[in-house]
C-alpha positions, 0 to 999 in steps of 0.5 A: 083632892086631899085636904080640907073641903071648904064651904061651897066646895064639892064633897068627895061623894058629890065629885064621884057622882059628877066627874064622869059627866064632865067633858074630857080633855081637849084633843090638842096638846097643852096642860089642862087644869083639874076640873074639880079645882075649876068647878070649886072656883065656879061654885065659890064665885056663884056663891059669893057673887064676887068679881071673877078677878077676885077668885082665890088663887087656890082655884087657879087663874080666874080667866081659866075658871071663867072660860071653863064656866062660859064653855060649860054654860054654852055647851050644855054641860051644866044642864046635863049635870042638873038633869043627871042629879035630878033624875038620880035623886028622884029615882031614890026618892029625894025629890 
């Protein structure tokens, strides 16, 4: 992701750590919105508490971001991310 990293967005270092842990693209055809853009939208929403419909356009369609958030919450993706970060940070003495 080129450009300025805004407040509440993933740094390049954080993205490198979590990108491999995110689900792959759907098996069926169709266009898939970039995970990093969507995840940054989710982080913006959670940090601001704003309604999903107020999501800035730079994060894509609010419904797409919401649906990905809902899917990842239900399928355990967020739990896996948290566990990975906790295990990694504990192994390097950050916890």
